[in-house]
C-alpha positions as CSV (number, residue, x, y, z in Angstrom):
1,M,0.1,0.1,-0.5
2,K,3.0,2.3,0.5
3,R,3.9,2.0,-3.1
4,I,0.3,3.2,-4.0
5,D,0.8,6.5,-2.0
6,I,3.5,7.2,-2.7
7,N,3.0,6.8,-7.0
8,A,-0.4,8.9,-6.2
9,T,0.9,11.1,-4.9
10,A,3.6,11.5,-7.5
11,L,0.5,11.7,-9.5
12,G,-1.0,14.3,-7.7
13,V,-2.5,13.3,-5.0
14,S,-3.0,14.1,-1.7
15,V,-2.7,12.1,1.9
16,L,-5.5,13.9,2.9
17,Q,-7.3,13.1,-0.7
18,L,-6.4,9.5,-0.2
19,M,-7.4,9.4,3.6
20,E,-11.1,11.2,2.3
21,G,-11.8,8.4,-0.4
22,A,-10.6,5.4,2.0
23,G,-12.8,7.0,4.4
24,H,-16.1,7.4,2.4
25,A,-15.1,3.5,1.3
26,L,-14.8,2.2,4.7
27,A,-18.2,5.0,5.2
28,G,-20.3,2.8,2.2
29,V,-19.1,-0.9,3.6
30,I,-20.2,-0.1,7.3
31,R,-23.4,1.6,6.0
32,R,-24.6,-1.6,3.9
33,Y,-25.4,-3.7,8.1
34,N,-27.1,-0.4,9.4
35,P,-25.6,-0.4,12.9
36,A,-26.9,1.2,15.6
37,R,-23.7,1.8,17.2
38,I,-20.3,1.6,16.1
39,L,-16.8,1.9,17.9
40,F,-13.4,3.3,15.8
41,L,-9.2,2.4,17.2
42,C,-7.3,4.5,15.5
43,G,-3.8,4.5,16.0
44,S,-1.2,7.7,14.9
45,G,-0.6,7.2,11.6
46,N,-2.6,8.1,8.5
47,N,-4.6,5.0,9.1
48,G,-5.7,6.2,11.5
49,G,-6.3,9.2,9.9
50,D,-8.6,7.0,7.0
51,G,-10.7,5.9,10.8
52,M,-11.0,8.9,11.7
53,V,-12.6,10.0,8.2
54,T,-14.6,7.6,8.1
55,A,-15.9,8.0,11.8
56,R,-16.7,11.9,10.8
57,L,-19.0,10.4,8.0
58,L,-20.7,8.4,10.2
59,A,-20.9,10.9,13.0
60,H,-24.8,11.4,12.5
61,E,-25.9,8.5,11.5
62,A,-24.5,6.0,14.3
63,D,-23.6,6.2,17.2
64,V,-20.3,6.8,17.2
65,T,-17.6,6.3,19.6
66,L,-14.2,7.2,18.7
67,L,-10.7,6.1,20.5
68,Y,-7.1,6.8,18.6
69,Y,-3.7,7.0,19.9
70,E,-2.8,9.9,20.1
71,G,1.4,9.1,21.0
72,R,4.3,11.6,20.4
73,R,4.4,10.5,16.0
74,M,1.3,11.1,14.9
75,S,1.0,12.3,11.5
76,H,0.5,15.7,9.9
77,A,-2.5,14.2,8.0
78,C,-4.3,12.1,11.2
79,R,-3.7,15.1,13.5
80,L,-5.6,17.0,10.5
81,Q,-8.1,14.8,10.5
82,R,-8.9,14.8,14.5
83,E,-9.0,18.8,14.4
84,A,-12.0,18.0,11.9
85,L,-13.5,15.6,14.3
86,L,-13.7,18.4,17.4
87,H,-16.1,19.9,14.7
88,C,-18.6,16.4,14.8
89,A,-20.5,14.8,17.3
90,V,-18.1,11.8,18.0
């Protein structure tokens, strides 16, 4: 996956755009199950950022709980996604 990310960014797709795409894709899969409650466990890297995007997208459709590990090395993109979550009811 790292090689795909590198190639995508070389073609002008930003890390944030990749995260949004991953979050939308995962949210679509989760919506098929129509859950009432969802728990997200996210790390501090870009995969954690993907989870945070998904949590944000589903925040108004289900009871969403998000636990994340901030750590010392939270990626910049993950940090931006966390900031976006501050404006949601997660």
